[in-house]
Steps between C-alpha positions, in 0.01 A plus 500: 500500500538869556754734650466552871656721760499556872493246779879488513529354151770609260419758241376321189401184687216312340183383668267229390132576453431342840729754667790265580851595407650316208819373664692444179435856389600618847828316474565643156420850621725463805783352298470770238514777760811339644671508161495131414418569137653175371289288737187698417569470127557127538166462677319690224676289232384179674148647517509554124477879530768627262412868524511498880832313486642767270370778725655337808837517324428854379444613861830350620762712666786411268530598137575152365174354633309802377650445153387136520147627570523734200602212273211284624257787443628527144442129444145534632431788260466756780722738305368824654584379851834363379585830328422693820727264691773555237486874570520440874791259464693755293418773750619280786834433331481168319767543233366256240122487484384255232291642218147377444492192278335529162144373457623219274740383772229508767268301272760220462491267805865413439600868521 
């Protein structure tokens, strides 16, 4: 699959190699543009795509969902992205932004 554009498709819509629109990706793109970050994140979780799930939360409109995305990014080891989101959350007014967990905590599946 590759990114496609034009033909009335949403920005970021995916096309299959044969040129047909991937309808699931189209639904995700449409839902994401409409601000349904929880539904989009849920779809990515069911698809087994943890990073995309975290990013769907990170792109949410409200600070609590964005913080959830940051925590998931930390768990995945995407600390640079999570740290950037921490800065943005502080800038946008979240009073208590959780600190990054220590490497030993991240390495322990039980937290």
